[in-house]
C-alpha positions as a LaTeX table, in Angstrom:
\begin{tabular}{lrrr}
\hline
Residue & $x$ (\AA) & $y$ (\AA) & $z$ (\AA) \\
\hline
Unk1 & 0.08 & 0.02 & 0.09 \\
Unk2 & 1.64 & 3.49 & $-0.92$ \\
Unk3 & 2.96 & 5.51 & 1.62 \\
Unk4 & 0.21 & 8.12 & 1.15 \\
Unk5 & $-2.71$ & 5.90 & 1.19 \\
Unk6 & $-1.47$ & 4.68 & 4.51 \\
Unk7 & $-1.11$ & 8.15 & 5.85 \\
Unk8 & $-4.93$ & 9.04 & 4.66 \\
Unk9 & $-6.17$ & 6.23 & 6.60 \\
Unk10 & $-4.07$ & 7.00 & 9.50 \\
Unk11 & $-5.38$ & 10.65 & 9.93 \\
Unk12 & $-8.80$ & 9.25 & 8.94 \\
Unk13 & $-9.19$ & 7.05 & 11.76 \\
Unk14 & $-7.51$ & 9.57 & 14.16 \\
Unk15 & $-9.69$ & 12.27 & 13.14 \\
Unk16 & $-13.06$ & 10.95 & 13.34 \\
Unk17 & $-12.27$ & 9.31 & 16.69 \\
Unk18 & $-11.38$ & 12.51 & 18.23 \\
Unk19 & $-14.76$ & 13.58 & 16.82 \\
Unk20 & $-16.25$ & 10.93 & 18.77 \\
Unk21 & $-14.59$ & 12.25 & 21.85 \\
Unk22 & $-15.06$ & 15.92 & 21.16 \\
Unk23 & $-18.90$ & 15.67 & 20.73 \\
Unk24 & $-20.09$ & 13.40 & 23.57 \\
Unk25 & $-20.53$ & 16.05 & 25.89 \\
Unk26 & $-22.59$ & 17.91 & 23.59 \\
Unk27 & $-24.47$ & 15.01 & 22.72 \\
Unk28 & $-25.04$ & 14.35 & 26.02 \\
Unk29 & $-26.34$ & 17.18 & 27.15 \\
Unk30 & $-29.22$ & 16.94 & 24.32 \\
Unk31 & $-30.17$ & 13.44 & 25.29 \\
Unk32 & $-29.60$ & 13.62 & 28.96 \\
Unk33 & $-28.55$ & 9.91 & 28.73 \\
Unk34 & $-25.31$ & 8.15 & 28.33 \\
Unk35 & $-26.25$ & 5.27 & 26.46 \\
Unk36 & $-27.94$ & 7.44 & 24.27 \\
Unk37 & $-25.37$ & 9.90 & 23.60 \\
Unk38 & $-22.64$ & 7.29 & 22.89 \\
Unk39 & $-25.11$ & 5.64 & 20.65 \\
Unk40 & $-25.71$ & 8.90 & 18.64 \\
Unk41 & $-21.66$ & 9.67 & 18.75 \\
Unk42 & $-20.64$ & 6.37 & 17.06 \\
Unk43 & $-23.89$ & 6.67 & 14.72 \\
Unk44 & $-22.95$ & 10.09 & 13.28 \\
Unk45 & $-19.68$ & 10.05 & 13.36 \\
Unk46 & $-19.38$ & 6.38 & 12.02 \\
Unk47 & $-21.46$ & 7.64 & 9.15 \\
Unk48 & $-19.22$ & 10.45 & 8.42 \\
Unk49 & $-16.36$ & 8.04 & 8.39 \\
Unk50 & $-18.27$ & 6.54 & 5.72 \\
Unk51 & $-19.38$ & 9.29 & 3.79 \\
Unk52 & $-15.91$ & 11.03 & 3.72 \\
Unk53 & $-14.26$ & 7.56 & 1.91 \\
Unk54 & $-16.85$ & 8.60 & $-0.85$ \\
Unk55 & $-15.95$ & 12.25 & $-1.12$ \\
Unk56 & $-12.23$ & 10.59 & $-0.94$ \\
Unk57 & $-13.09$ & 8.16 & $-3.88$ \\
Unk58 & $-14.45$ & 10.99 & $-5.59$ \\
Unk59 & $-12.15$ & 13.65 & $-4.90$ \\
Unk60 & $-9.32$ & 11.23 & $-6.42$ \\
Unk61 & $-10.80$ & 11.33 & $-9.80$ \\
Unk62 & $-10.85$ & 14.84 & $-9.81$ \\
Unk63 & $-8.40$ & 16.66 & $-11.95$ \\
Unk64 & $-7.04$ & 19.33 & $-9.75$ \\
Unk65 & $-5.19$ & 21.04 & $-12.38$ \\
Unk66 & $-8.73$ & 22.17 & $-14.07$ \\
Unk67 & $-10.16$ & 24.23 & $-11.02$ \\
Unk68 & $-9.25$ & 27.22 & $-10.25$ \\
Unk69 & $-9.54$ & 28.39 & $-6.48$ \\
Unk70 & $-12.98$ & 30.09 & $-6.36$ \\
Unk71 & $-14.58$ & 26.84 & $-8.84$ \\
Unk72 & $-12.99$ & 24.06 & $-6.20$ \\
Unk73 & $-14.30$ & 25.89 & $-3.15$ \\
Unk74 & $-17.76$ & 26.17 & $-4.88$ \\
Unk75 & $-17.20$ & 22.50 & $-5.85$ \\
Unk76 & $-16.36$ & 21.47 & $-2.34$ \\
Unk77 & $-19.10$ & 23.40 & $-1.01$ \\
Unk78 & $-21.84$ & 21.58 & $-3.48$ \\
Unk79 & $-20.63$ & 18.39 & $-2.22$ \\
Unk80 & $-20.49$ & 18.93 & 1.48 \\
Unk81 & $-23.94$ & 20.01 & 1.36 \\
Unk82 & $-25.02$ & 17.08 & $-0.66$ \\
Unk83 & $-23.17$ & 14.79 & 1.83 \\
Unk84 & $-24.69$ & 16.58 & 5.09 \\
Unk85 & $-28.22$ & 15.95 & 3.91 \\
Unk86 & $-27.88$ & 12.43 & 2.76 \\
Unk87 & $-26.12$ & 12.03 & 6.10 \\
Unk88 & $-29.21$ & 13.39 & 8.02 \\
Unk89 & $-32.02$ & 10.89 & 6.09 \\
Unk90 & $-29.53$ & 8.26 & 7.35 \\
Unk91 & $-29.44$ & 9.19 & 10.63 \\
Unk92 & $-33.07$ & 10.13 & 10.55 \\
Unk93 & $-34.07$ & 7.00 & 8.91 \\
Unk94 & $-31.83$ & 4.96 & 11.26 \\
Unk95 & $-33.60$ & 6.89 & 14.35 \\
Unk96 & $-37.20$ & 6.18 & 13.79 \\
Unk97 & $-36.46$ & 2.54 & 12.93 \\
Unk98 & $-34.08$ & 1.25 & 15.83 \\
Unk99 & $-35.15$ & 1.79 & 19.65 \\
Unk100 & $-31.46$ & 2.80 & 20.66 \\
Unk101 & $-32.47$ & 6.36 & 20.07 \\
Unk102 & $-35.84$ & 8.29 & 21.07 \\
Unk103 & $-37.90$ & 9.28 & 17.91 \\
Unk104 & $-37.93$ & 12.80 & 19.40 \\
Unk105 & $-34.36$ & 13.10 & 19.74 \\
Unk106 & $-33.77$ & 15.10 & 16.66 \\
Unk107 & $-36.56$ & 17.84 & 16.47 \\
Unk108 & $-36.75$ & 20.30 & 13.82 \\
Unk109 & $-35.46$ & 22.92 & 16.07 \\
Unk110 & $-31.92$ & 21.22 & 15.82 \\
Unk111 & $-32.16$ & 20.31 & 12.30 \\
Unk112 & $-31.10$ & 23.48 & 10.35 \\
Unk113 & $-28.36$ & 24.11 & 13.39 \\
Unk114 & $-26.81$ & 20.55 & 12.92 \\
Unk115 & $-27.26$ & 20.85 & 9.02 \\
Unk116 & $-25.07$ & 23.93 & 9.15 \\
Unk117 & $-22.29$ & 22.23 & 11.47 \\
Unk118 & $-22.00$ & 19.15 & 9.52 \\
Unk119 & $-21.88$ & 21.13 & 6.28 \\
Unk120 & $-18.78$ & 23.06 & 7.81 \\
Unk121 & $-17.60$ & 19.98 & 9.42 \\
Unk122 & $-17.31$ & 18.20 & 5.60 \\
Unk123 & $-16.44$ & 21.49 & 3.74 \\
Unk124 & $-13.43$ & 21.74 & 6.22 \\
Unk125 & $-12.65$ & 18.12 & 5.84 \\
Unk126 & $-12.59$ & 18.38 & 1.98 \\
Unk127 & $-10.65$ & 21.43 & 2.04 \\
Unk128 & $-7.75$ & 19.77 & 4.42 \\
Unk129 & $-8.06$ & 17.10 & 1.79 \\
Unk130 & $-7.43$ & 19.13 & $-1.10$ \\
Unk131 & $-4.46$ & 21.51 & 1.14 \\
Unk132 & $-2.78$ & 18.00 & 1.64 \\
Unk133 & $-3.31$ & 16.69 & $-1.44$ \\
Unk134 & $-1.60$ & 19.80 & $-3.03$ \\
Unk135 & 1.49 & 19.87 & $-0.15$ \\
Unk136 & 2.36 & 15.97 & $-1.02$ \\
Unk137 & 1.82 & 16.96 & $-5.03$ \\
Unk138 & 4.71 & 19.92 & $-4.44$ \\
Unk139 & 6.59 & 17.76 & $-2.44$ \\
Unk140 & 6.96 & 15.23 & $-5.07$ \\
Unk141 & 8.32 & 17.73 & $-7.42$ \\
Unk142 & 10.83 & 19.05 & $-5.22$ \\
Unk143 & 11.98 & 15.44 & $-5.17$ \\
Unk144 & 11.94 & 15.31 & $-8.82$ \\
Unk145 & 13.80 & 18.69 & $-9.08$ \\
Unk146 & 16.19 & 17.72 & $-6.48$ \\
Unk147 & 17.11 & 14.56 & $-8.37$ \\
Unk148 & 17.20 & 16.22 & $-11.41$ \\
Unk149 & 19.92 & 18.49 & $-9.78$ \\
Unk150 & 21.85 & 15.49 & $-8.35$ \\
Unk151 & 22.11 & 14.24 & $-11.94$ \\
Unk152 & 23.17 & 17.53 & $-13.14$ \\
Unk153 & 25.83 & 17.86 & $-10.43$ \\
Unk154 & 27.30 & 14.40 & $-10.75$ \\
Unk155 & 27.59 & 14.97 & $-14.60$ \\
Unk156 & 29.40 & 18.53 & $-13.88$ \\
Unk157 & 31.32 & 16.74 & $-11.07$ \\
Unk158 & 32.79 & 14.14 & $-13.84$ \\
Unk159 & 33.62 & 17.12 & $-16.16$ \\
Unk160 & 35.22 & 19.21 & $-13.58$ \\
Unk161 & 37.38 & 15.91 & $-12.73$ \\
Unk162 & 38.42 & 14.92 & $-16.33$ \\
Unk163 & 39.75 & 18.15 & $-16.50$ \\
Unk164 & 42.80 & 17.64 & $-14.24$ \\
Unk165 & 44.03 & 14.42 & $-15.45$ \\
Unk166 & 45.07 & 15.57 & $-19.23$ \\
Unk167 & 46.63 & 19.01 & $-17.85$ \\
Unk168 & 49.06 & 16.96 & $-15.76$ \\
Unk169 & 49.35 & 14.29 & $-18.27$ \\
Unk170 & 50.35 & 16.89 & $-20.89$ \\
Unk171 & 52.96 & 18.70 & $-18.11$ \\
Unk172 & 54.87 & 15.19 & $-17.63$ \\
Unk173 & 55.20 & 14.33 & $-21.12$ \\
Unk174 & 56.67 & 18.09 & $-21.35$ \\
Unk175 & 58.89 & 17.34 & $-18.66$ \\
Unk176 & 60.29 & 14.13 & $-20.02$ \\
Unk177 & 60.69 & 15.49 & $-23.15$ \\
Unk178 & 62.73 & 17.85 & $-22.17$ \\
Unk179 & 64.91 & 16.36 & $-20.27$ \\
Unk180 & 65.40 & 13.46 & $-23.28$ \\
Unk181 & 68.91 & 15.30 & $-24.07$ \\
Unk182 & 69.72 & 15.61 & $-20.20$ \\
Unk183 & 70.93 & 12.65 & $-17.95$ \\
Unk184 & 68.73 & 9.96 & $-18.37$ \\
Unk185 & 69.09 & 8.61 & $-14.81$ \\
Unk186 & 66.57 & 11.42 & $-13.19$ \\
Unk187 & 64.18 & 10.57 & $-15.75$ \\
Unk188 & 63.26 & 7.33 & $-14.25$ \\
Unk189 & 61.79 & 8.63 & $-11.52$ \\
Unk190 & 60.00 & 10.65 & $-13.56$ \\
Unk191 & 58.47 & 7.69 & $-15.05$ \\
Unk192 & 57.55 & 5.73 & $-12.27$ \\
Unk193 & 56.00 & 8.90 & $-10.91$ \\
Unk194 & 54.00 & 9.12 & $-14.04$ \\
Unk195 & 53.04 & 5.56 & $-13.98$ \\
Unk196 & 51.96 & 5.45 & $-10.61$ \\
Unk197 & 50.30 & 8.75 & $-10.28$ \\
Unk198 & 48.22 & 7.65 & $-13.30$ \\
Unk199 & 47.66 & 3.95 & $-12.04$ \\
Unk200 & 45.96 & 5.64 & $-9.10$ \\
Unk201 & 43.90 & 7.75 & $-10.82$ \\
Unk202 & 42.64 & 4.95 & $-13.15$ \\
Unk203 & 41.77 & 3.17 & $-10.34$ \\
Unk204 & 40.21 & 6.18 & $-8.32$ \\
Unk205 & 38.41 & 7.55 & $-11.27$ \\
Unk206 & 34.83 & 6.05 & $-10.51$ \\
Unk207 & 35.18 & 7.31 & $-6.85$ \\
Unk208 & 34.23 & 10.44 & $-5.92$ \\
Unk209 & 35.74 & 10.55 & $-2.51$ \\
Unk210 & 39.03 & 9.41 & $-1.47$ \\
Unk211 & 40.61 & 8.83 & 1.83 \\
Unk212 & 43.34 & 11.68 & 2.39 \\
Unk213 & 46.02 & 9.68 & 2.66 \\
Unk214 & 45.84 & 7.79 & $-0.57$ \\
Unk215 & 45.28 & 11.58 & $-2.45$ \\
Unk216 & 48.63 & 12.44 & $-0.29$ \\
Unk217 & 50.64 & 9.48 & $-1.50$ \\
Unk218 & 49.65 & 10.08 & $-4.91$ \\
Unk219 & 50.75 & 13.69 & $-4.93$ \\
Unk220 & 54.11 & 13.06 & $-3.85$ \\
Unk221 & 54.62 & 10.50 & $-6.87$ \\
Unk222 & 53.18 & 13.84 & $-9.02$ \\
Unk223 & 55.98 & 15.98 & $-7.30$ \\
Unk224 & 58.43 & 13.15 & $-8.52$ \\
Unk225 & 57.46 & 14.05 & $-11.92$ \\
Unk226 & 58.01 & 17.68 & $-11.41$ \\
Unk227 & 61.05 & 17.43 & $-9.24$ \\
Unk228 & 62.26 & 15.20 & $-12.65$ \\
Unk229 & 61.38 & 18.84 & $-14.64$ \\
Unk230 & 63.06 & 20.99 & $-12.25$ \\
Unk231 & 65.65 & 18.65 & $-10.44$ \\
Unk232 & 67.57 & 21.08 & $-7.74$ \\
Unk233 & 65.47 & 24.04 & $-8.27$ \\
Unk234 & 62.99 & 22.49 & $-6.36$ \\
Unk235 & 62.29 & 21.56 & $-2.46$ \\
Unk236 & 58.99 & 20.03 & $-1.52$ \\
Unk237 & 58.22 & 19.96 & 2.43 \\
Unk238 & 55.05 & 17.74 & 3.18 \\
Unk239 & 53.58 & 16.31 & 6.39 \\
Unk240 & 50.32 & 14.90 & 6.73 \\
Unk241 & 48.65 & 14.25 & 10.22 \\
Unk242 & 47.63 & 10.77 & 10.81 \\
Unk243 & 44.12 & 11.45 & 12.56 \\
Unk244 & 43.61 & 13.21 & 9.19 \\
Unk245 & 44.46 & 10.26 & 7.03 \\
Unk246 & 41.77 & 8.40 & 6.81 \\
Unk247 & 39.37 & 11.25 & 6.21 \\
Unk248 & 37.48 & 11.26 & 2.75 \\
Unk249 & 38.09 & 14.21 & 0.49 \\
Unk250 & 37.34 & 15.00 & $-3.37$ \\
Unk251 & 39.66 & 13.18 & $-5.83$ \\
Unk252 & 42.72 & 15.10 & $-7.15$ \\
Unk253 & 42.29 & 17.82 & $-4.33$ \\
Unk254 & 46.02 & 18.36 & $-4.11$ \\
Unk255 & 47.13 & 18.51 & $-7.54$ \\
Unk256 & 45.88 & 22.04 & $-8.57$ \\
Unk257 & 46.90 & 23.37 & $-5.50$ \\
Unk258 & 50.35 & 21.61 & $-6.18$ \\
Unk259 & 50.31 & 22.30 & $-10.03$ \\
Unk260 & 49.56 & 25.84 & $-9.51$ \\
Unk261 & 52.95 & 26.41 & $-6.41$ \\
Unk262 & 55.16 & 24.50 & $-9.02$ \\
Unk263 & 53.90 & 26.47 & $-12.15$ \\
Unk264 & 53.43 & 30.07 & $-10.93$ \\
Unk265 & 56.41 & 29.96 & $-8.62$ \\
Unk266 & 58.95 & 28.62 & $-10.88$ \\
Unk267 & 57.93 & 32.34 & $-12.83$ \\
Unk268 & 58.25 & 34.36 & $-9.70$ \\
Unk269 & 60.27 & 32.38 & $-7.06$ \\
Unk270 & 64.52 & 33.09 & $-6.17$ \\
Unk271 & 65.83 & 29.62 & $-6.80$ \\
Unk272 & 65.16 & 27.32 & $-5.43$ \\
Unk273 & 61.44 & 26.98 & $-5.36$ \\
Unk274 & 60.22 & 25.77 & $-1.51$ \\
Unk275 & 56.56 & 23.86 & $-1.54$ \\
Unk276 & 54.99 & 23.26 & 1.42 \\
Unk277 & 51.83 & 20.89 & 2.25 \\
Unk278 & 50.47 & 20.40 & 4.96 \\
Unk279 & 47.27 & 18.62 & 6.12 \\
Unk280 & 45.60 & 18.33 & 9.84 \\
Unk281 & 42.42 & 17.72 & 11.33 \\
Unk282 & 42.23 & 19.89 & 14.20 \\
Unk283 & 39.21 & 18.64 & 15.37 \\
Unk284 & 36.54 & 15.98 & 14.14 \\
Unk285 & 34.68 & 16.61 & 11.18 \\
Unk286 & 37.06 & 19.24 & 10.30 \\
Unk287 & 40.15 & 19.10 & 7.83 \\
Unk288 & 42.47 & 21.81 & 7.21 \\
Unk289 & 44.77 & 21.74 & 4.12 \\
Unk290 & 47.51 & 24.46 & 3.52 \\
Unk291 & 50.09 & 24.78 & 0.11 \\
Unk292 & 52.47 & 27.31 & 0.09 \\
Unk293 & 55.05 & 27.97 & $-2.37$ \\
Unk294 & 58.24 & 31.24 & $-2.19$ \\
Unk295 & 57.38 & 33.56 & $-4.43$ \\
Unk296 & 54.51 & 35.88 & $-5.14$ \\
Unk297 & 50.74 & 35.88 & $-6.61$ \\
Unk298 & 50.28 & 35.82 & $-10.17$ \\
Unk299 & 46.77 & 35.98 & $-11.66$ \\
Unk300 & 46.13 & 33.16 & $-13.50$ \\
Unk301 & 46.40 & 33.75 & $-17.48$ \\
Unk302 & 42.83 & 33.60 & $-18.98$ \\
Unk303 & 40.83 & 33.85 & $-15.90$ \\
Unk304 & 37.56 & 34.75 & $-16.44$ \\
Unk305 & 35.60 & 37.06 & $-14.55$ \\
Unk306 & 33.89 & 35.02 & $-11.89$ \\
Unk307 & 36.88 & 33.30 & $-10.96$ \\
Unk308 & 36.37 & 30.30 & $-12.78$ \\
Unk309 & 39.23 & 30.13 & $-15.43$ \\
Unk310 & 42.39 & 30.18 & $-16.29$ \\
Unk311 & 43.66 & 27.96 & $-13.72$ \\
Unk312 & 42.81 & 24.55 & $-11.92$ \\
Unk313 & 41.92 & 26.74 & $-8.64$ \\
Unk314 & 38.62 & 27.43 & $-10.59$ \\
Unk315 & 37.60 & 24.40 & $-11.27$ \\
Unk316 & 38.62 & 23.30 & $-7.55$ \\
Unk317 & 36.60 & 25.98 & $-6.18$ \\
Unk318 & 33.29 & 25.04 & $-8.32$ \\
Unk319 & 34.02 & 21.33 & $-7.39$ \\
Unk320 & 34.01 & 22.22 & $-3.61$ \\
Unk321 & 31.02 & 24.45 & $-3.89$ \\
Unk322 & 29.02 & 21.41 & $-5.44$ \\
Unk323 & 30.37 & 18.81 & $-2.83$ \\
Unk324 & 30.60 & 21.15 & 0.43 \\
Unk325 & 28.22 & 24.07 & 0.15 \\
Unk326 & 28.22 & 26.42 & 2.74 \\
Unk327 & 30.68 & 24.17 & 4.88 \\
Unk328 & 34.01 & 24.87 & 2.90 \\
Unk329 & 36.70 & 27.75 & 2.48 \\
Unk330 & 39.08 & 28.83 & 0.07 \\
Unk331 & 41.43 & 31.25 & 0.50 \\
Unk332 & 44.38 & 32.58 & $-1.18$ \\
Unk333 & 47.12 & 34.52 & 0.87 \\
Unk334 & 50.01 & 36.20 & $-0.38$ \\
Unk335 & 52.46 & 37.94 & 2.04 \\
Unk336 & 56.16 & 39.23 & 1.79 \\
Unk337 & 58.06 & 36.37 & $-0.52$ \\
Unk338 & 55.19 & 33.75 & $-0.13$ \\
Unk339 & 51.89 & 32.52 & $-1.35$ \\
Unk340 & 49.99 & 30.32 & 0.61 \\
Unk341 & 46.37 & 28.23 & $-0.55$ \\
Unk342 & 44.41 & 27.02 & 2.19 \\
Unk343 & 41.46 & 24.76 & 1.98 \\
Unk344 & 38.94 & 24.40 & 5.18 \\
Unk345 & 36.23 & 21.39 & 4.72 \\
Unk346 & 33.86 & 20.88 & 7.61 \\
Unk347 & 32.37 & 17.85 & 8.05 \\
Unk348 & 30.91 & 14.95 & 5.07 \\
Unk349 & 30.28 & 16.28 & 1.51 \\
Unk350 & 26.98 & 16.85 & 1.09 \\
Unk351 & 25.07 & 13.38 & $-0.01$ \\
Unk352 & 23.16 & 14.17 & $-2.46$ \\
Unk353 & 26.48 & 15.44 & $-4.73$ \\
Unk354 & 28.65 & 12.44 & $-3.98$ \\
\hline
\end{tabular}
């Protein structure tokens, strides 16, 4: 049975049970007898329960979009009047044929008041039904839109991540090519580092999140490629706290930071270029990553006004915005002769974007 149907039956049973207890004192005042009052309550509210089931069957067949609000209210009022008329006729018929209620218990002086009250009750039931139905349908539309947005974000994340590896491979091949005319021994580390890094990338290409320790080890292999290119002109200091090693992070989160540090640092820094990588978790559910290099900040070439072009930082900003909405921070600081890019991540990534 659908959950919405179960919810309807639950509300139906609870609502009419409340009506029985709420109207019992009034019926006791009218009849002056506990038995008669109890029978009248069970009879009238029981019939009301059955008649609203009929209304439910009818309302389910209505095309809600075909009704403007005034037309819907008019239709509900008409159905409520018809339902009240049917209920009163049934009660009067049972009353005069059953010894459980005195035949004079529904004199004409009460009929108008009862008719108005029951009409308002059925109208309220009908309005509540359509309000809940509209609310449920709005929730369903919102869930469908959310699922569509999730699929769009997943596709965008895959596209953004796919932009990184070709860029790195291009740089690595340039490194190998530039070293062919020099000492061949350092190229062995470059090729091994390139092979290990590409192996890591292929093994994790379908994993949106990876342990930070795996990402950290892979970036050290990346730096072997960079060291093969720059040799003694590049010095690396990397440290990862053990309590942060198993924390999940988006795949290829460090590579854009390190690539920028090496690329732009070599343009502006006094040799040797010094790159420092620090990652730690100051408290549970929080991760801080910092990549710094000697030199000065150089605005990435080709960067668009929205800050998303020209470098891997723009791609990384977009990925973090999708995965950690409102729960991340990426800062760039340039002071004296050092440039620092720091990332702060809080809690787990958004479940819908993973």
